[in-house]
C-alpha positions as CSV (number, residue, x, y, z in Angstrom):
1,M,0.0,0.0,0.0
2,V,3.0,2.3,0.3
3,I,3.6,1.8,-3.4
4,F,-0.1,2.8,-3.9
5,F,0.8,6.0,-2.1
6,F,3.9,6.6,-4.2
7,V,1.7,6.5,-7.3
8,L,-0.8,8.9,-5.7
9,S,2.1,11.2,-4.8
10,G,3.4,11.3,-8.3
11,F,-0.1,12.1,-9.6
12,F,-0.7,15.0,-7.2
13,I,2.7,16.5,-7.4
14,R,2.3,16.6,-11.2
15,Y,-1.1,18.1,-10.8
16,A,0.2,20.7,-8.3
17,Q,3.2,21.8,-10.4
18,L,1.0,22.2,-13.6
19,R,-1.7,24.1,-11.6
20,K,0.8,26.4,-9.9
21,H,4.3,26.0,-11.1
22,R,7.0,26.6,-8.4
23,K,10.6,27.2,-9.2
24,P,13.1,24.8,-7.5
25,I,13.7,26.8,-4.3
26,A,10.0,27.6,-3.8
27,F,9.1,24.0,-4.4
28,Y,11.7,22.7,-1.9
29,I,10.6,25.2,0.8
30,N,7.0,24.1,0.3
31,R,7.9,20.4,0.7
32,I,10.2,21.1,3.8
33,V,7.6,23.1,5.7
34,R,5.0,20.5,4.8
35,I,7.0,17.5,5.9
36,Y,9.4,18.4,8.7
37,P,7.3,19.9,11.5
38,P,5.1,16.8,11.9
39,F,8.1,14.5,11.2
40,L,10.2,16.2,13.9
41,F,7.3,15.9,16.4
42,A,6.8,12.2,15.4
43,S,10.5,11.6,16.0
44,V,10.3,13.1,19.5
45,L,7.1,11.1,20.2
46,A,8.8,7.9,19.1
47,I,11.7,8.6,21.5
48,V,9.4,9.4,24.4
49,C,7.3,6.2,23.7
50,L,10.5,4.1,23.6
51,W,11.7,5.7,26.8
52,C,8.4,5.0,28.6
53,V,8.5,1.4,27.4
54,A,12.1,0.9,28.6
55,Q,11.5,2.5,31.9
56,G,8.0,1.3,32.7
57,V,7.9,-2.2,31.1
58,P,11.5,-3.4,30.8
59,T,10.3,-7.0,30.2
60,V,9.5,-6.1,26.6
61,L,13.2,-5.5,26.1
62,I,14.3,-9.0,27.2
63,V,15.6,-10.9,24.2
64,N,16.0,-14.3,25.8
65,D,12.8,-15.7,24.2
66,G,14.1,-14.8,20.8
67,R,11.0,-12.7,19.9
68,E,11.7,-10.4,17.0
69,L,9.8,-7.4,18.5
70,N,11.6,-7.6,21.8
71,T,14.9,-7.9,20.0
72,T,14.3,-4.9,17.8
73,L,13.0,-2.8,20.7
74,A,16.1,-3.6,22.7
75,Q,18.3,-2.7,19.8
76,A,16.4,0.6,19.3
77,W,16.8,1.5,23.0
78,Q,20.5,0.7,22.9
79,E,21.0,2.9,19.8
80,L,19.0,5.7,21.4
81,N,21.3,5.6,24.4
82,T,24.4,6.0,22.2
83,L,22.9,8.6,19.8
84,N,25.4,11.1,18.6
85,L,25.5,14.0,16.1
86,G,25.8,11.6,13.2
87,G,22.7,9.8,14.3
88,V,20.8,13.0,14.4
89,V,21.9,14.0,10.9
90,R,20.9,10.5,9.6
91,T,17.5,10.9,11.3
92,L,17.0,14.3,9.6
93,G,17.9,12.6,6.3
94,F,15.2,9.9,6.9
95,M,17.8,7.2,7.4
96,R,18.4,4.5,10.0
97,V,20.6,5.5,12.9
98,G,22.2,2.1,13.0
99,N,20.1,-0.9,12.2
100,V,16.7,0.7,13.1
101,Y,15.2,4.1,12.8
102,I,15.2,6.5,15.7
103,G,12.7,5.5,18.4
104,Y,12.0,2.3,16.5
105,N,9.6,4.1,14.1
106,D,10.3,1.9,11.1
107,V,7.6,3.4,9.0
108,Y,10.2,6.2,8.2
109,W,11.7,3.9,5.5
110,S,9.3,5.4,2.9
111,L,10.2,9.0,3.6
112,L,13.6,8.8,2.0
113,P,12.2,7.7,-1.5
114,E,9.6,10.4,-1.2
115,A,12.3,13.0,-0.4
116,I,14.6,11.9,-3.2
117,F,11.6,12.2,-5.6
118,Y,10.9,15.8,-4.4
119,L,14.6,16.6,-4.9
120,A,14.3,15.3,-8.5
121,V,11.0,16.9,-9.4
122,P,12.2,20.4,-10.7
123,L,14.7,18.7,-13.1
124,A,12.6,15.7,-14.0
125,F,9.5,17.7,-14.8
126,W,11.5,20.1,-16.9
127,H,11.9,17.4,-19.6
128,I,9.0,15.2,-18.7
129,R,9.1,12.7,-21.6
130,A,12.8,12.0,-21.0
131,Y,12.0,11.5,-17.3
132,Y,9.3,8.9,-18.2
133,A,11.6,7.0,-20.6
134,L,14.5,6.9,-18.2
135,S,12.2,5.9,-15.3
136,M,11.0,2.9,-17.3
137,A,14.5,1.9,-18.5
138,F,16.0,2.1,-15.0
139,H,13.1,0.1,-13.5
140,L,13.6,-2.6,-16.1
141,V,17.2,-2.8,-15.0
142,G,16.1,-3.1,-11.4
143,L,13.7,-5.9,-12.2
144,L,16.5,-7.8,-14.0
145,W,19.2,-7.0,-11.4
146,T,17.8,-8.7,-8.3
147,Q,20.7,-7.8,-6.1
148,H,20.4,-4.1,-6.4
149,G,18.4,-3.8,-3.2
150,S,21.6,-4.0,-1.1
151,L,23.0,-0.9,-2.7
152,D,22.8,2.7,-1.4
153,P,19.4,4.3,-1.1
154,F,19.8,6.6,-4.1
155,T,20.6,3.8,-6.5
156,N,17.8,1.7,-5.0
157,F,15.4,4.7,-5.5
158,L,16.6,5.0,-9.1
159,L,16.1,1.3,-9.9
160,T,12.9,0.7,-7.9
161,Y,10.9,3.4,-6.3
162,N,11.2,6.3,-8.8
163,F,9.2,4.3,-11.3
164,Y,6.1,4.3,-9.0
165,F,6.2,8.1,-8.8
166,A,6.7,8.4,-12.5
167,V,3.7,6.2,-13.2
168,G,1.5,8.5,-11.0
169,A,2.7,11.6,-13.0
170,M,2.2,9.7,-16.3
171,F,-1.3,8.8,-15.2
172,Y,-2.1,12.4,-14.5
173,D,-1.0,13.3,-18.1
174,A,-3.2,10.5,-19.4
175,V,-6.2,11.8,-17.5
176,V,-6.0,15.4,-18.8
177,R,-4.6,14.7,-22.3
178,T,-6.4,11.6,-23.5
179,P,-10.0,10.2,-23.4
180,W,-9.0,7.9,-20.5
181,L,-11.9,8.8,-18.2
182,T,-14.3,8.6,-21.1
183,W,-13.1,5.0,-21.7
184,T,-13.4,4.3,-18.0
185,R,-17.0,5.5,-17.9
186,R,-18.0,2.9,-20.5
187,V,-17.0,0.1,-18.1
188,P,-19.8,-1.1,-15.8
189,G,-19.2,0.0,-12.2
190,W,-19.7,-3.5,-10.8
191,L,-16.9,-4.8,-13.1
192,L,-14.5,-2.1,-12.0
193,M,-15.2,-2.9,-8.3
194,L,-14.7,-6.6,-9.0
195,M,-11.4,-5.9,-10.7
196,M,-10.2,-3.8,-7.8
197,L,-11.2,-6.5,-5.3
198,G,-9.4,-9.1,-7.4
199,L,-6.2,-7.0,-7.6
200,F,-6.3,-6.4,-3.8
201,G,-6.7,-10.1,-3.2
202,V,-3.7,-10.8,-5.5
203,L,-1.7,-8.1,-3.7
204,L,-2.3,-9.8,-0.3
205,V,-1.2,-13.2,-1.7
206,L,2.0,-11.6,-3.2
207,A,2.7,-9.8,0.0
208,V,2.5,-13.0,2.0
209,L,4.8,-14.7,-0.5
210,K,7.2,-11.7,-0.4
211,L,7.2,-11.3,-4.2
212,K,8.0,-7.6,-4.0
213,P,8.7,-6.8,-7.7
214,I,5.5,-8.4,-8.9
215,S,3.5,-7.0,-6.0
216,G,4.7,-3.5,-6.9
217,L,3.4,-3.8,-10.4
218,V,0.0,-5.1,-9.1
219,A,-0.1,-2.1,-6.7
220,I,0.4,0.2,-9.7
221,L,-2.6,-1.4,-11.4
222,L,-4.7,-1.2,-8.3
223,A,-3.8,2.5,-7.8
224,V,-4.5,3.5,-11.4
225,L,-7.8,1.5,-11.5
226,S,-9.0,2.9,-8.1
227,M,-8.2,6.5,-9.2
228,S,-9.8,6.0,-12.6
229,T,-13.0,4.7,-10.9
230,L,-13.2,7.7,-8.6
231,L,-12.3,10.3,-11.2
232,A,-14.8,8.8,-13.7
233,G,-17.6,9.3,-11.2
234,K,-18.3,5.6,-10.9
235,I,-18.6,5.9,-7.1
236,S,-20.8,8.4,-5.5
237,P,-19.2,11.0,-3.2
238,K,-22.0,10.2,-0.7
239,N,-20.8,6.6,-0.5
240,I,-20.3,5.9,3.2
241,V,-17.0,4.2,2.7
242,I,-15.6,7.0,0.6
243,R,-16.8,9.6,3.1
244,I,-15.1,7.7,6.0
245,L,-11.9,7.3,4.0
246,H,-11.9,10.9,3.1
247,K,-12.1,11.9,6.7
248,V,-9.2,9.6,7.5
249,G,-7.3,10.9,4.5
250,V,-7.3,14.4,5.9
251,F,-5.0,13.4,8.7
252,S,-3.3,10.4,6.9
253,F,0.2,11.9,7.1
254,S,-0.1,12.2,10.9
255,L,-1.6,8.7,11.1
256,Y,1.4,7.4,9.1
257,L,3.9,9.2,11.3
258,Y,2.4,8.6,14.7
259,H,0.7,5.2,14.6
260,F,3.7,2.9,15.1
261,P,5.1,4.4,18.3
262,L,1.6,4.5,19.7
263,L,1.1,0.8,18.8
264,F,4.1,-0.4,20.6
265,L,3.2,1.8,23.6
266,C,-0.1,0.1,23.7
267,Y,1.7,-3.2,23.4
268,A,3.8,-2.3,26.4
269,G,0.7,-1.3,28.3
270,L,-1.0,-4.6,27.6
271,V,2.2,-6.5,28.8
272,Y,2.2,-4.4,32.0
273,L,-1.5,-5.1,32.7
274,T,-1.5,-8.8,31.9
275,G,2.1,-9.8,32.9
276,E,2.4,-11.7,29.5
277,T,4.4,-10.8,26.4
278,V,1.4,-11.1,24.1
279,F,1.8,-11.6,20.3
280,Y,1.5,-8.4,18.2
281,A,-1.3,-9.8,16.0
282,R,-3.5,-10.5,19.1
283,Y,-3.6,-6.8,20.2
284,Y,-3.2,-4.9,16.9
285,W,-6.9,-4.7,16.1
286,L,-7.8,-3.9,19.7
287,A,-5.4,-1.0,19.8
288,L,-6.1,0.3,16.2
289,P,-9.2,2.5,17.1
290,L,-7.4,4.0,20.1
291,V,-4.2,4.7,18.0
292,T,-6.3,6.3,15.2
293,L,-8.1,8.6,17.6
294,A,-4.8,9.6,19.3
295,S,-3.2,10.2,15.8
296,Y,-6.2,12.5,14.9
297,L,-5.8,14.5,18.2
298,L,-2.0,14.8,17.5
299,Y,-2.8,16.0,14.0
300,R,-5.0,18.8,15.4
301,V,-2.2,20.1,17.6
302,T,0.8,19.5,15.3
303,E,0.3,19.1,11.6
304,R,-2.8,21.2,11.1
305,P,-1.5,24.3,13.0
306,S,1.8,24.1,11.0
307,I,-0.1,23.9,7.7
308,N,-2.4,26.8,8.6
309,Y,0.6,28.9,9.8
310,F,2.7,28.4,6.7
311,R,-0.3,29.1,4.4
312,K,-0.7,32.5,6.1
313,V,3.1,33.2,5.8
């Protein structure tokens, strides 16, 4: 689903740049003030949550039982205690401090590909057709060269993640310059829904099998089909599912940044109350409503005020 988001990101950045073109410096400032205030708060939140876990429920840091969650939490706590200037710089660059991200907020992995895409946008969109052609060529190399994932983040972005952003931008061009939506409107709504459900089912199977290259391509198809269905008016804006997802979408960046530290804080709380190191899957759905509500409240006091302030400025 992160790949789904990358496609969306490429689509909307292309839309935004064509609607109101920003020169490189203005574009970078816009992205910095949009991303960094909630990101910095989320980093502090992750550190505080990890500190609370380590001090209040030290049993979740015991690695004798070989549980992966305990081992990684212990590793994150050790790296936090030895944090230096280099670690701070790496955190600001959306990179791991050592083997884990600061505060054990591993959802940060997708921020670096997003940031590299933003860095490339002014140049890439300057010669858009060349960008599309190079994106497809590099991704084909990445699919054939299965060992490239162990390389540095920039090479990995070039050979893997950039393609997803490029597809989103290409899809925007197709929507506004071709009869794409007219063609979509000719397809029965029930068939589009059936295709989306089928792709989502395939995506789940591929995720379980850890077939990442293929699942990435299926995620692209799902993203394009879902966006086409919405843009073609095949689903009513009054649809209850759409209305709920739209509400969640408003604070989705905060939900993305804050949910993981809150989840393992809930995990530690459950261990403290029960005296047992419960399995992650057994409490996840129980904690999800609470974490979603907490993320929304944090959005109201962090991300939303920063957006309103910078809009005024």
